[in-house]
TITI-455695 format. One record per residue: residue number from 1; residue in three letters; x, y, z of N, C-alpha, C, CB in turn. Coordinates in Angstrom, 3 decimals, always signed. Glycine has a CB too. Example, Ala and Ser with C-alpha at 12.3 -4.5 7.8 and 13.67 -1.06 7.14 Angstrom:
REM residues 2
   i  aa     n_px     n_py     n_pz    ca_px    ca_py    ca_pz     c_px     c_py     c_pz    cb_px    cb_py    cb_pz
   1 ALA  +13.190   -5.690   +7.800  +12.300   -4.500   +7.800  +13.200   -3.300   +7.800  +11.308   -4.473   +9.046
   2 SER  +12.850   -2.250   +7.080  +13.670   -1.060   +7.140  +12.900   +0.030   +7.870  +14.084   -0.598   +5.725
REM end
This chain:
REM residues 137
   i  aa     n_px     n_py     n_pz    ca_px    ca_py    ca_pz     c_px     c_py     c_pz    cb_px    cb_py    cb_pz
   1 MET   -4.904  -32.503  +32.849   -5.245  -32.364  +31.447   -5.408  -30.895  +31.053   -6.519  -33.133  +31.142
   2 LYS   -5.950  -30.071  +31.987   -6.136  -28.648  +31.706   -4.787  -27.968  +31.452   -6.872  -27.959  +32.875
   3 GLY   -3.735  -28.367  +32.184   -2.401  -27.812  +31.989   -1.873  -28.094  +30.593   -1.444  -28.369  +33.024
   4 VAL   -2.159  -29.251  +30.040   -1.730  -29.609  +28.688   -2.433  -28.710  +27.671   -2.027  -31.106  +28.392
   5 ASN   -3.716  -28.445  +27.856   -4.454  -27.572  +26.941   -3.889  -26.154  +26.956   -5.941  -27.549  +27.311
   6 ASN   -3.547  -25.639  +28.126   -2.969  -24.299  +28.225   -1.625  -24.217  +27.513   -2.806  -23.899  +29.688
   7 ILE   -0.812  -25.255  +27.672   +0.489  -25.293  +27.005   +0.305  -25.348  +25.494   +1.315  -26.502  +27.489
   8 THR   -0.641  -26.149  +25.039   -0.917  -26.256  +23.605   -1.339  -24.903  +23.034   -2.012  -27.310  +23.342
   9 VAL   -2.236  -24.231  +23.728   -2.691  -22.914  +23.277   -1.522  -21.935  +23.252   -3.818  -22.381  +24.192
  10 LEU   -0.693  -21.941  +24.281   +0.464  -21.060  +24.337   +1.415  -21.332  +23.166   +1.199  -21.234  +25.673
  11 LEU   +1.682  -22.610  +22.889   +2.570  -22.959  +21.774   +1.980  -22.512  +20.441   +2.832  -24.472  +21.749
  12 LEU   +0.696  -22.690  +20.257   +0.048  -22.257  +19.018   +0.146  -20.738  +18.851   -1.426  -22.698  +19.002
  13 LEU   -0.043  -20.011  +19.942   +0.077  -18.552  +19.882   +1.496  -18.126  +19.539   -0.345  -17.928  +21.209
  14 LEU   +2.479  -18.776  +20.128   +3.876  -18.444  +19.832   +4.215  -18.721  +18.373   +4.816  -19.233  +20.744
  15 VAL   +3.747  -19.846  +17.855   +3.993  -20.170  +16.448   +3.318  -19.138  +15.556   +3.483  -21.594  +16.111
  16 HIS   +2.060  -18.811  +15.876   +1.320  -17.839  +15.074   +2.017  -16.478  +15.080   -0.118  -17.699  +15.597
  17 PHE   +2.349  -15.963  +16.247   +2.973  -14.652  +16.319   +4.422  -14.691  +15.855   +2.897  -14.115  +17.732
  18 GLY   +5.061  -15.836  +15.932   +6.409  -15.963  +15.384   +6.401  -15.774  +13.882   +7.009  -17.319  +15.738
  19 THR   +5.388  -16.329  +13.197   +5.285  -16.150  +11.755   +4.801  -14.751  +11.423   +4.348  -17.191  +11.149
  20 MET   +4.082  -14.116  +12.314   +3.616  -12.755  +12.092   +4.741  -11.741  +12.287   +2.458  -12.437  +13.030
  21 SER   +5.811  -12.122  +12.973   +6.856  -11.144  +13.272   +7.482  -10.575  +12.013   +7.927  -11.771  +14.133
  22 ASN   +7.587  -11.375  +10.948   +8.125  -10.845   +9.695   +7.244   -9.729   +9.151   +8.259  -11.960   +8.657
  23 ILE   +5.938   -9.876   +9.301   +5.022   -8.852   +8.832   +5.110   -7.627   +9.725   +3.587   -9.385   +8.788
  24 ILE   +5.157   -7.825  +11.019   +5.104   -6.717  +11.974   +6.397   -5.911  +11.984   +4.818   -7.243  +13.370
  25 ASP   +7.551   -6.573  +11.956   +8.834   -5.906  +12.121   +9.336   -5.196  +10.857   +9.851   -6.904  +12.563
  26 ALA   +8.959   -5.676   +9.690   +9.515   -5.152   +8.444   +8.949   -3.782   +8.105   +9.246   -6.116   +7.302
  27 ARG   +9.804   -2.940   +7.539   +9.333   -1.644   +7.026   +8.882   -1.856   +5.592  +10.454   -0.534   +7.111
  28 VAL   +7.827   -1.185   +5.247   +7.298   -1.228   +3.892   +7.531   +0.144   +3.270   +5.772   -1.618   +3.876
  29 HIS   +8.011   +0.155   +2.048   +8.274   +1.386   +1.311   +7.269   +1.471   +0.164   +9.755   +1.432   +0.778
  30 VAL   +6.562   +2.587   +0.080   +5.546   +2.779   -0.949   +6.010   +3.866   -1.902   +4.173   +3.143   -0.322
  31 TYR   +5.824   +3.625   -3.210   +6.186   +4.564   -4.258   +4.980   +4.741   -5.176   +7.438   +4.071   -5.056
  32 VAL   +4.571   +5.978   -5.404   +3.481   +6.272   -6.330   +4.036   +7.222   -7.384   +2.228   +6.894   -5.587
  33 LYS   +4.025   +6.773   -8.633   +4.661   +7.536   -9.711   +3.625   +8.104  -10.684   +5.658   +6.650  -10.468
  34 ASN   +3.843   +9.359  -11.068   +3.040   +9.995  -12.103   +3.593   +9.565  -13.458   +3.046  +11.554  -11.955
  35 SER   +2.873   +8.697  -14.145   +3.254   +8.261  -15.493   +2.176   +8.644  -16.499   +3.498   +6.736  -15.527
  36 LEU   +1.479   +9.766  -16.237   +0.401  +10.213  -17.117   +0.922  +10.654  -18.484   -0.365  +11.355  -16.465
  37 GLY   +2.144  +11.160  -18.540   +2.720  +11.625  -19.799   +2.203  +12.993  -20.204   +2.434  +10.634  -20.894
  38 ASP   +2.650  +13.476  -21.331   +2.241  +14.765  -21.901   +2.397  +15.930  -20.924   +0.806  +14.686  -22.359
  39 GLY   +3.330  +15.837  -19.993   +3.590  +16.923  -19.058   +2.493  +17.165  -18.031   +3.815  +18.163  -19.812
  40 GLN   +1.597  +16.201  -17.847   +0.489  +16.380  -16.908   +0.951  +16.281  -15.459   -0.595  +15.347  -17.173
  41 CYS   +0.502  +17.230  -14.637   +0.744  +17.183  -13.197   -0.336  +16.325  -12.546   +0.763  +18.618  -12.580
  42 MET   +0.007  +15.776  -11.412   -0.918  +14.925  -10.671   -0.898  +15.355   -9.210   -0.544  +13.412  -10.819
  43 ARG   -2.073  +15.516   -8.614   -2.182  +15.808   -7.185   -2.467  +14.493   -6.471   -3.307  +16.877   -6.892
  44 LEU   -1.745  +14.276   -5.375   -1.841  +13.026   -4.627   -1.941  +13.341   -3.144   -0.624  +12.107   -4.914
  45 HIS   -2.940  +12.777   -2.492   -3.111  +12.937   -1.051   -3.285  +11.547   -0.454   -4.336  +13.865   -0.710
  46 CYS   -2.332  +11.129   +0.394   -2.360   +9.792   +0.987   -2.408   +9.883   +2.501   -1.138   +8.976   +0.545
  47 GLN   -3.052   +8.895   +3.116   -3.139   +8.867   +4.572   -3.528   +7.480   +5.060   -4.147   +9.906   +5.072
  48 SER   -3.319   +7.295   +6.358   -3.796   +6.111   +7.067   -4.707   +6.622   +8.175   -2.599   +5.231   +7.641
  49 LYS   -5.149   +5.729   +9.017   -5.970   +6.130  +10.161   -5.188   +7.080  +11.074   -6.440   +4.884  +10.954
  50 ASP   -3.875   +6.852  +11.176   -3.037   +7.610  +12.102   -2.179   +8.693  +11.465   -2.159   +6.680  +12.823
  51 ASP   -1.874   +8.577  +10.186   -0.926   +9.489   +9.541   -1.503  +10.091   +8.273   +0.372   +8.765   +9.222
  52 ASP   -1.571  +11.424   +8.225   -1.974  +12.146   +7.026   -0.700  +12.669   +6.377   -2.985  +13.316   +7.354
  53 LEU   -0.396  +12.190   +5.189   +0.852  +12.566   +4.515   +0.727  +13.866   +3.732   +1.291  +11.458   +3.584
  54 GLY   -0.478  +14.441   +3.697   -0.681  +15.707   +3.007   -0.790  +15.528   +1.504   +0.443  +16.655   +3.326
  55 THR   -0.988  +16.651   +0.831   -1.123  +16.657   -0.627   +0.191  +17.067   -1.259   -2.255  +17.605   -1.076
  56 VAL   +0.590  +16.330   -2.280   +1.776  +16.681   -3.057   +1.368  +16.810   -4.522   +2.911  +15.615   -2.880
  57 VAL   +2.072  +17.666   -5.246   +1.873  +17.791   -6.688   +3.076  +17.138   -7.352   +1.705  +19.302   -7.136
  58 LEU   +2.801  +16.144   -8.178   +3.865  +15.419   -8.863   +3.890  +15.824  -10.323   +3.677  +13.892   -8.725
  59 GLU   +5.038  +16.300  -10.766   +5.235  +16.575  -12.187   +5.289  +15.242  -12.921   +6.538  +17.413  -12.436
  60 ASP   +5.156  +15.296  -14.232   +5.239  +14.092  -15.048   +6.541  +13.345  -14.745   +5.149  +14.447  -16.552
  61 ASP   +6.441  +12.064  -14.466   +7.561  +11.159  -14.201   +8.152  +11.301  -12.792   +8.644  +11.396  -15.217
  62 GLN   +7.541  +12.090  -11.903   +7.986  +12.167  -10.509   +7.215  +11.156   -9.675   +7.798  +13.600   -9.940
  63 GLU   +7.769  +10.846   -8.494   +7.078   +9.929   -7.604   +7.087  +10.438   -6.167   +7.712   +8.548   -7.676
  64 ALA   +6.058  +10.029   -5.448   +5.992  +10.269   -3.999   +6.408   +8.974   -3.333   +4.544  +10.730   -3.528
  65 ARG   +7.009   +9.075   -2.153   +7.428   +7.859   -1.436   +7.341   +8.081   +0.053   +8.861   +7.448   -1.827
  66 TRP   +7.059   +6.983   +0.763   +7.031   +6.995   +2.219   +7.229   +5.573   +2.701   +5.699   +7.594   +2.764
  67 SER   +7.542   +5.436   +3.987   +7.710   +4.109   +4.560   +7.072   +4.063   +5.942   +9.205   +3.728   +4.636
  68 PHE   +6.786   +2.859   +6.392   +6.098   +2.648   +7.666   +6.298   +1.197   +8.082   +4.574   +2.997   +7.560
  69 SER   +5.942   +0.901   +9.310   +5.897   -0.477   +9.801   +4.444   -0.885   +9.929   +6.643   -0.627  +11.166
  70 VAL   +4.154   -2.103   +9.559   +2.800   -2.641   +9.673   +2.464   -2.774  +11.155   +2.668   -4.021   +8.937
  71 ASN   +1.242   -2.418  +11.526   +0.868   -2.480  +12.939   +0.796   -3.923  +13.452   -0.475   -1.789  +13.153
  72 PHE   +0.789   -4.081  +14.747   +0.809   -5.388  +15.410   -0.324   -6.292  +14.941   +0.727   -5.211  +16.913
  73 PHE   -1.491   -5.718  +14.688   -2.658   -6.510  +14.312   -2.703   -6.847  +12.826   -3.908   -5.778  +14.693
  74 GLY   -1.771   -6.313  +12.029   -1.749   -6.585  +10.591   -2.925   -5.959   +9.862   -1.741   -8.072  +10.347
  75 THR   -3.362   -4.778  +10.327   -4.512   -4.109   +9.716   -4.142   -2.777   +9.072   -5.588   -3.887  +10.753
  76 THR   -2.872   -2.511   +8.899   -2.434   -1.232   +8.339   -3.056   -1.004   +6.963   -0.898   -1.185   +8.243
  77 LEU   -3.553   +0.217   +6.762   -4.149   +0.610   +5.493   -3.745   +2.048   +5.190   -5.700   +0.459   +5.527
  78 PHE   -3.107   +2.264   +4.045   -2.854   +3.602   +3.518   -3.672   +3.729   +2.243   -1.314   +3.852   +3.250
  79 TYR   -4.452   +4.790   +2.146   -5.259   +5.026   +0.952   -4.923   +6.399   +0.400   -6.778   +4.911   +1.265
  80 CYS   -5.145   +6.557   -0.892   -4.779   +7.793   -1.572   -5.926   +8.304   -2.422   -3.541   +7.584   -2.433
  81 HIS   -5.972   +9.633   -2.559   -6.857  +10.307   -3.499   -5.962  +10.963   -4.537   -7.796  +11.362   -2.782
  82 VAL   -6.370  +10.891   -5.784   -5.536  +11.400   -6.866   -6.407  +12.134   -7.892   -4.751  +10.243   -7.541
  83 ASN   -5.800  +13.160   -8.503   -6.470  +13.973   -9.516   -5.381  +14.492  -10.449   -7.304  +15.162   -8.868
  84 TRP   -5.723  +14.726  -11.719   -4.743  +15.273  -12.654   -5.396  +16.296  -13.566   -4.099  +14.155  -13.483
  85 ASN   -4.569  +16.963  -14.344   -4.984  +18.122  -15.153   -6.205  +17.872  -16.022   -3.855  +18.550  -16.028
  86 THR   -6.266  +16.738  -16.676   -7.341  +16.505  -17.648   -8.584  +15.894  -17.019   -6.848  +15.604  -18.754
  87 SER   -8.603  +15.736  -15.698   -9.749  +15.121  -15.028  -10.303  +16.053  -13.962   -9.354  +13.772  -14.403
  88 ALA  -11.594  +16.289  -14.012  -12.239  +17.100  -12.969  -12.525  +16.250  -11.735  -13.552  +17.730  -13.499
  89 SER  -12.514  +14.941  -11.886  -12.843  +14.023  -10.788  -11.618  +13.680   -9.951  -13.463  +12.742  -11.339
  90 TRP  -11.884  +13.325   -8.710  -10.864  +12.742   -7.840  -11.110  +11.241   -7.801  -10.899  +13.371   -6.391
  91 TYR  -10.022  +10.479   -7.724  -10.090   +9.019   -7.669   -9.389   +8.547   -6.399   -9.443   +8.372   -8.940
  92 SER   -9.687   +7.324   -5.974   -9.016   +6.782   -4.793   -8.544   +5.359   -5.065   -9.955   +6.812   -3.568
  93 PHE   -7.533   +4.967   -4.294   -7.036   +3.591   -4.322   -6.317   +3.320   -3.011   -6.085   +3.347   -5.544
  94 ASP   -6.205   +2.059   -2.675   -5.471   +1.649   -1.481   -4.019   +1.427   -1.870   -6.085   +0.359   -0.846
  95 ALA   -3.140   +2.277   -1.348   -1.705   +2.170   -1.652   -1.063   +1.030   -0.875   -0.987   +3.489   -1.331
  96 TYR   -1.621   +0.710   +0.292   -1.160   -0.455   +1.052   -2.297   -0.941   +1.940   +0.104   -0.112   +1.906
  97 SER   -2.645   -2.190   +1.781   -3.603   -2.866   +2.638   -2.918   -4.142   +3.125   -4.962   -3.175   +1.880
  98 ALA   -2.662   -4.235   +4.422   -1.923   -5.394   +4.954   -2.564   -6.706   +4.534   -1.847   -5.326   +6.479
  99 GLU   -3.880   -6.742   +4.537   -4.579   -7.973   +4.164   -4.266   -8.382   +2.726   -6.087   -7.797   +4.338
 100 ARG   -4.252   -7.422   +1.811   -4.006   -7.705   +0.394   -2.512   -7.778   +0.064   -4.668   -6.641   -0.469
 101 ASP   -1.703   -6.927   +0.719   -0.346   -6.680   +0.252   +0.780   -7.325   +1.052   -0.123   -5.251   +0.226
 102 HIS   +0.491   -8.045   +2.128   +1.591   -8.558   +2.950   +2.515   -9.490   +2.159   +1.034   -9.294   +4.166
 103 ARG   +2.037  -10.091   +1.095   +2.909  -10.907   +0.235   +3.193  -10.197   -1.088   +2.265  -12.285   -0.033
 104 ARG   +2.167   -9.562   -1.638   +2.273   -8.928   -2.953   +3.358   -7.859   -2.986   +0.940   -8.317   -3.347
 105 CYS   +3.420   -7.070   -1.939   +4.498   -6.081   -1.843   +5.010   -6.075   -0.408   +4.007   -4.649   -2.273
 106 ASN   +5.677   -7.140   -0.078   +6.186   -7.389   +1.269   +7.056   -6.246   +1.785   +6.977   -8.678   +1.289
 107 SER   +7.961   -5.744   +0.960   +8.852   -4.671   +1.411   +8.726   -3.400   +0.578  +10.281   -5.149   +1.379
 108 GLU   +8.248   -3.516   -0.658   +8.095   -2.352   -1.528   +6.796   -2.448   -2.323   +9.297   -2.226   -2.483
 109 CYS   +6.022   -1.364   -2.289   +4.798   -1.258   -3.092   +5.017   -0.178   -4.138   +3.544   -0.933   -2.199
 110 HIS   +5.038   -0.580   -5.398   +5.229   +0.364   -6.495   +3.912   +0.536   -7.241   +6.351   -0.119   -7.459
 111 TRP   +3.526   +1.799   -7.430   +2.299   +2.141   -8.143   +2.612   +3.116   -9.259   +1.251   +2.737   -7.185
 112 LEU   +1.939   +2.941  -10.401   +2.032   +3.870  -11.530   +0.621   +4.314  -11.892   +2.751   +3.209  -12.763
 113 ILE   +0.427   +5.614  -11.989   -0.807   +6.143  -12.552   -0.419   +6.544  -13.968   -1.412   +7.372  -11.698
 114 SER   -0.979   +5.841  -14.953   -0.513   +6.030  -16.321   -1.570   +6.679  -17.200   -0.097   +4.705  -16.914
 115 ASN   -1.165   +6.915  -18.398   -1.961   +7.503  -19.452   -3.406   +6.997  -19.404   -1.338   +7.202  -20.807
 116 GLY   -4.360   +7.901  -19.386   -5.767   +7.514  -19.346   -6.257   +7.170  -17.952   -5.995   +6.347  -20.249
 117 GLY   -5.421   +7.327  -16.944   -5.844   +7.071  -15.574   -5.810   +5.614  -15.163   -7.205   +7.585  -15.382
 118 SER   -4.971   +4.822  -15.784   -4.825   +3.422  -15.378   -3.930   +3.338  -14.145   -4.239   +2.566  -16.538
 119 LEU   -4.273   +2.448  -13.232   -3.473   +2.217  -12.026   -2.819   +0.853  -12.134   -4.345   +2.313  -10.736
 120 LEU   -1.492   +0.853  -12.099   -0.732   -0.392  -12.156   +0.045   -0.556  -10.860   +0.224   -0.411  -13.381
 121 GLY   +0.025   -1.770  -10.313   +0.766   -2.088   -9.103   +1.692   -3.249   -9.367   -0.180   -2.408   -7.942
 122 TYR   +2.897   -3.176   -8.807   +3.883   -4.240   -9.022   +3.742   -5.302   -7.951   +5.316   -3.672   -9.026
 123 ASP   +3.681   -6.555   -8.364   +3.582   -7.704   -7.466   +4.980   -8.277   -7.274   +2.599   -8.789   -8.029
 124 GLN   +5.570   -8.044   -6.094   +6.924   -8.548   -5.799   +6.970  -10.069   -5.822   +7.402   -8.039   -4.432
 125 GLU   +5.938  -10.694   -5.319   +5.929  -12.154   -5.210   +5.950  -12.820   -6.588   +4.698  -12.619   -4.425
 126 CYS   +5.206  -12.265   -7.549   +5.108  -12.854   -8.893   +5.963  -12.132   -9.929   +3.669  -12.849   -9.348
 127 SER   +6.605  -11.042   -9.538   +7.451  -10.236  -10.441   +6.703   -9.801  -11.691   +8.695  -11.023  -10.843
 128 LYS   +5.523   -9.182  -11.488   +4.766   -8.691  -12.642   +3.904   -7.497  -12.235   +3.884   -9.816  -13.238
 129 TRP   +3.551   -6.682  -13.226   +2.655   -5.544  -13.023   +1.217   -6.004  -13.206   +2.990   -4.383  -14.003
 130 GLU   +0.320   -5.480  -12.349   -1.091   -5.824  -12.409   -1.922   -4.543  -12.476   -1.502   -6.686  -11.186
 131 MET   -3.082   -4.641  -13.114   -4.011   -3.515  -13.193   -4.917   -3.532  -11.959   -4.857   -3.577  -14.510
 132 PHE   -5.132   -2.351  -11.369   -6.018   -2.182  -10.211   -7.039   -1.092  -10.544   -5.200   -1.815   -8.911
 133 PRO   -8.190   -1.131   -9.902   -9.200   -0.110  -10.191   -8.917   +1.203   -9.459  -10.583   -0.622   -9.811
 134 LEU   -9.206   +2.304  -10.127   -9.253   +3.616   -9.487  -10.731   +3.880   -9.237   -8.573   +4.762  -10.381
 135 ARG  -11.083   +4.123   -7.976  -12.483   +4.362   -7.610  -12.768   +5.856   -7.708  -12.792   +3.830   -6.171
 136 THR  -13.882   +6.211   -8.307  -14.289   +7.612   -8.394  -14.840   +8.052   -7.054  -15.338   +7.825   -9.513
 137 LEU  -14.418   +9.222   -6.596  -14.939   +9.766   -5.338  -16.217  +10.535   -5.582  -13.902  +10.671   -4.663
REM end
């Protein structure tokens, strides 16, 4: 009977990790666009636990982009700090959180920082733009 339990556990693990392979193997492409308007520049600094992408200055209507593979455990997190000409404050947001985004932006995460500091993210699964909070640092 113990042999049957071991086989059952092994089969369950294979099924679980088989469904996880789509998450683990796929590359995710992230795009963050300056849509502030009025010629405003935006400073953007993004990183994960393992990768610091540095600070870039985006002119109005420019975007930053990068790609990565989600880690084996499905815990990949890229977060960003952002600031622009008319704001003395820095803000933060999660550009990719495997827990939140593995379906919402399975292969591409599109972000817009728009007029007034609104953060919009595109949901690939539902084909619509959603509002997200910018956290003050």
